[in-house]
C-alpha positions in Angstrom: -22.5 265.0 76.5 -21.8 265.2 80.1 -20.4 268.1 82.0 -17.0 268.1 83.6 -16.7 264.8 85.4 -15.6 266.6 88.6 -19.2 267.5 89.1 -20.5 264.0 88.6 -21.1 261.7 91.5 -20.9 264.5 94.0 -24.0 264.3 96.3 -24.5 266.6 99.1 -25.5 264.6 102.3 -28.9 265.3 103.6 -28.6 267.7 106.6 -29.4 266.4 110.1 -33.0 266.9 111.2 -32.2 269.6 113.7 -30.4 271.6 111.0 -33.6 271.4 108.8 -35.9 272.4 111.7 -33.7 275.1 113.2 -34.6 277.8 110.6 -38.3 277.2 111.0 -38.0 277.3 114.8 -36.2 280.6 114.6 -39.0 281.9 112.2 -41.8 280.8 114.6 -40.1 282.4 117.5 -39.6 285.7 115.6 -43.2 285.8 114.4 -44.5 284.9 117.8 -42.4 287.8 119.2 -43.8 290.2 116.6 -47.4 289.1 117.3 -47.0 289.8 121.0 -45.4 293.2 120.3 -48.2 294.2 117.9 -50.9 293.0 120.1 -49.8 295.5 122.7 -50.2 298.5 120.3 -53.5 297.6 118.5 -56.7 299.4 119.4 -59.2 297.6 121.7 -61.2 295.1 119.7 -58.9 295.3 116.7 -57.1 292.2 115.5 -53.4 292.3 114.6 -54.1 291.3 110.9 -56.6 294.1 110.6 -54.1 296.6 112.1 -51.4 295.5 109.7 -53.9 295.6 106.7 -54.7 299.2 107.5 -51.0 300.1 107.3 -50.6 298.1 104.1 -53.5 300.0 102.5 -52.1 303.4 103.3 -48.9 302.9 101.2 -48.4 304.5 97.8 -47.4 301.3 96.0 -46.8 302.9 92.6 -44.2 305.1 94.2 -42.8 302.1 96.0 -42.4 300.2 92.7 -40.7 303.2 91.2 -38.1 302.9 93.9 -37.7 299.2 94.2 -37.5 298.1 90.6 -34.5 300.3 89.6 -32.8 299.3 92.8 -33.2 295.6 92.0 -31.7 296.1 88.6 -28.8 298.0 90.1 -28.2 295.2 92.6 -28.1 292.7 89.7 -25.5 294.8 87.9 -23.3 295.1 91.0 -23.7 291.4 91.9 -22.8 290.4 88.4 -19.7 292.7 88.5 -18.5 290.8 91.7 -19.0 287.5 89.9 -17.3 288.7 86.8 -14.3 290.0 88.7 -13.8 286.8 90.7 -14.3 284.4 87.7 -11.8 286.4 85.6 -9.3 286.4 88.4 -9.4 282.7 89.1 -11.1 280.7 86.4 -11.5 282.0 82.9 -11.8 285.1 80.7 -15.6 285.5 80.6 -17.2 288.8 79.4 -19.5 290.6 81.8 -22.5 290.2 79.6 -21.8 286.5 79.4 -22.3 286.2 83.1 -25.3 288.6 83.5 -28.0 286.0 82.3 -26.8 283.2 84.6 -26.4 285.6 87.6 -29.9 286.9 87.1 -31.4 283.4 86.5 -29.8 282.0 89.6 -31.9 284.4 91.7 -34.9 282.2 90.9 -33.3 279.3 92.7 -32.0 281.6 95.4 -35.6 282.2 96.7 -35.2 278.7 98.2 -31.5 278.8 99.0 -28.9 281.4 98.2 -26.1 278.8 98.2 -28.0 276.5 95.8 -28.2 279.5 93.5 -24.4 279.9 93.6 -24.2 276.1 92.9 -26.3 276.6 89.8 -23.8 279.3 88.6 -20.9 276.8 89.1 -22.7 274.2 87.0 -23.4 276.8 84.3 -19.8 277.9 84.0 -18.6 274.3 84.1 -20.9 273.3 81.3 -20.4 276.4 79.1 -16.8 277.3 79.6 -15.3 273.9 80.7 -13.8 275.3 83.9 -13.2 272.4 86.4 -16.1 272.2 88.8 -14.1 272.3 92.0 -12.3 275.5 90.9 -15.6 277.2 90.2 -16.8 276.1 93.6 -13.6 277.7 95.0 -14.6 281.0 93.4 -18.1 280.8 94.9 -16.7 280.1 98.3 -14.4 283.1 97.9 -17.4 285.3 97.1 -19.3 284.1 100.2 -16.2 284.6 102.3 -15.9 288.2 101.1 -19.7 288.7 101.6 -19.3 287.9 105.3 -16.6 290.5 105.8 -18.5 293.0 103.7 -21.6 292.6 105.9 -19.4 292.7 109.1 -17.6 295.9 108.3 -20.8 297.7 107.3 -22.5 296.4 110.5 -19.5 297.8 112.4 -20.2 301.1 110.7 -23.9 300.9 111.6 -23.3 300.1 115.3 -20.8 302.8 115.6 -23.2 305.3 114.0 -26.1 304.2 116.2 -24.5 302.9 119.3 -27.0 304.4 121.8 -30.1 303.4 119.8 -29.1 299.8 119.2 -29.9 297.1 121.8 -26.8 296.0 123.8 -26.6 292.7 122.1 -25.3 294.5 119.0 -22.5 296.1 121.0 -20.7 292.7 120.5 -20.2 293.5 116.8 -16.9 295.4 117.4 -15.6 292.3 119.3 -16.8 290.0 116.5 -14.9 292.2 114.1 -11.7 291.9 116.1 -12.0 288.1 116.2 -12.8 288.0 112.5 -9.8 290.1 111.6 -7.5 287.9 113.7 -9.0 284.8 111.9 -8.5 286.5 108.5 -4.8 287.3 109.2 -4.2 283.6 110.2 -6.3 282.4 107.2 -4.4 284.6 104.7 -1.0 283.6 106.2 -1.9 279.9 105.9 -2.9 280.1 102.2 -0.2 282.6 101.1 2.9 281.8 103.1 5.5 279.4 101.7 5.7 277.9 105.2 2.5 275.8 104.5 3.2 275.2 100.8 3.3 271.4 101.3 0.0 271.3 103.1 -2.3 268.8 101.4 -5.4 270.7 102.6 -4.2 273.9 101.1 -3.4 272.3 97.7 -7.0 271.1 97.2 -8.7 272.7 94.1 -11.5 273.8 96.3 -9.1 276.3 97.9 -7.6 277.5 94.6 -8.9 281.0 94.9 -7.5 281.5 98.4 -4.1 280.3 97.3 -4.1 282.8 94.5 -5.7 285.8 96.2 -3.6 288.6 97.7 -5.2 290.7 100.4 -6.2 293.4 98.0 -8.5 291.0 96.1 -10.6 290.7 99.2 -10.7 294.5 99.6 -11.7 295.0 95.9 -14.7 292.7 96.3 -15.8 294.6 99.4 -15.4 297.9 97.6 -17.3 296.7 94.5 -20.2 295.5 96.5 -20.5 298.5 98.9 -22.4 300.8 96.5 -25.3 298.3 96.7 -25.6 298.9 100.4 -25.4 302.7 100.1 -28.1 302.6 97.4 -30.2 300.4 99.6 -29.9 302.8 102.5 -31.2 305.6 100.3 -34.0 303.5 98.9 -35.1 302.2 102.3 -35.1 305.7 103.7 -37.4 306.8 100.9 -39.6 303.8 101.3 -39.9 304.2 105.1 -41.5 307.6 104.4 -44.1 305.9 102.3 -45.0 303.8 105.4 -45.2 307.0 107.5 -41.9 306.6 109.3 -39.6 309.7 109.0 -36.2 308.1 108.7 -33.3 309.9 107.0 -30.6 308.4 104.9 -28.1 308.6 107.8 -30.7 306.9 110.1 -31.0 304.0 107.7 -27.3 303.9 107.1 -26.9 303.2 110.8 -29.7 300.6 111.2 -29.7 298.8 107.8 -26.1 297.2 107.9 -26.9 295.8 111.3 -30.1 294.3 110.0 -28.5 292.9 106.9 -25.9 291.3 109.1 -28.8 289.7 111.0 -29.9 288.0 107.7 -27.0 285.6 108.2 -29.2 283.9 110.8 -31.1 281.2 108.9 -34.9 281.4 108.6 -37.6 281.6 106.0 -39.2 285.0 105.2 -36.1 286.8 106.5 -37.8 286.5 109.9 -34.8 287.8 112.0 -34.4 290.9 109.8 -38.2 291.6 109.9 -38.3 291.2 113.7 -35.4 293.6 114.1 -37.1 296.6 112.6 -39.9 297.1 115.2 -37.4 296.3 117.9 -35.1 299.1 116.8 -38.1 301.5 116.2 -40.7 300.5 118.8 -42.7 303.8 118.3 -43.5 302.5 114.8 -43.9 298.8 115.6 -46.8 298.1 113.1 -45.4 300.2 110.3 -41.9 298.7 110.6 -43.3 295.2 110.7 -45.1 295.7 107.4 -42.0 297.5 106.1 -39.7 294.7 107.0 -41.9 292.0 105.6 -42.4 293.8 102.3 -38.8 295.0 101.8 -36.9 291.9 102.6 -39.2 289.4 100.9 -40.2 291.5 97.8 -36.5 292.1 97.1 -36.1 288.3 96.6 -39.2 288.2 94.4 -38.1 291.1 92.3 -34.7 289.5 91.8 -36.4 286.3 90.7 -38.7 288.2 88.4 -35.7 289.8 86.7 -34.1 286.3 86.5 -37.1 285.2 84.4 -36.2 287.8 81.8 -32.9 286.1 81.3 -33.8 282.5 81.9 -34.4 281.6 78.3 -30.9 282.9 77.2 -29.2 281.2 80.2 -31.0 277.9 79.4 -30.1 278.1 75.7 -26.4 278.7 76.5 -26.4 275.9 79.1 -28.2 273.2 77.1 -27.5 274.0 73.5 -23.9 275.1 73.6 -21.5 272.1 73.6 -19.3 272.0 76.7 -15.6 272.7 76.0 -13.4 269.6 76.6 -11.1 270.1 79.5 -7.5 269.0 79.1 
C-alpha cells in the first residue's frame, strides 16, 4: 500500500555543483584558519596534532559524559515538544509519545542533513496518520522559519551581552534583526490579511501553516525552544571548565547564541562554529578548538545514538501500521 499520493513522484532536483562544493570549501577554509592559528601557539618542535592530543588527554571524559548525555535527552524532549505543538496546531491530533520515536529516529538521518531528517518526519506522519504530504511539509517549514528567528533573537541577546568582546562582524546582528523583523511583518501581513486572500501562491497547501498561524504561534515556538539554549549555556560552561577554560554561565550565554547562529552557515563538522571558539577566546586557542570540535560534533552523534533506541518502534509504526486512507 502506497503512502499519500502527494508524496509520490516528487523528486528533489540535484543541487548545482557549486552548491555541493560550497560547504566543503567553507570547511577547508575554516580548518586551514584553525591550523595556522594553532601553529602560532604550539611549542617549538611540537606538531599541532600532538598539541591537541595533549589537551584531549587532559579532559575528565566521565564527567563530560555525565553532563552531555542528560542534556541530549533534554534536547530531544524539547525538540519533540516543538514538533508536537506544531503538528497538533496544523495537521492532526497526535500524542506527544506518538511523535517521540520518529523525532528521535530522524536524528540518525540528520547527521547527514538536518532538512532530510525533517523530510523523514513528514513521510512518517503521512504514512502513519494519513496527513497530506504537502501539509506536513508546511509544518516542517514553519518549524524551520521559527528556528531562524529563535537563533536570531538569542544571537541578539548574546551580542548585546558581549558587545566589546565580539569581533566587529557580529555587530551587524542588530541590523540583521531589524531587517528580519520588517520581513516578518510583511510576511505575516501577506498570509493573514484578507487583502491577499485571492493570491494563488498563498493558497498552496505548502503554506497552510502560515495561513493559519497568528503571531503568537511563532512566539510560542520560540519560548518552547528557548530552555534548550539556556540549558546548553549551563552545560557548555561546565564542560569548558573540564577543558581548563574558566567560563561562567553568563560568559557562555553571551558567546553561545552567536556561535549557534553561525551554524546556519553550511559546512561539515560544524566548521564555522568550531572556528569561532578560538577566535572569541584567543588565549585558549587550543583548548577551545578541541572544545568546539567535541561539543558540536558529539552532540550530533549523541542524538543519533538516542535515535537508535527508538528506531525499532518508529520502523514498526511506519511499515507495519496500515496508512489511513485520506478523503
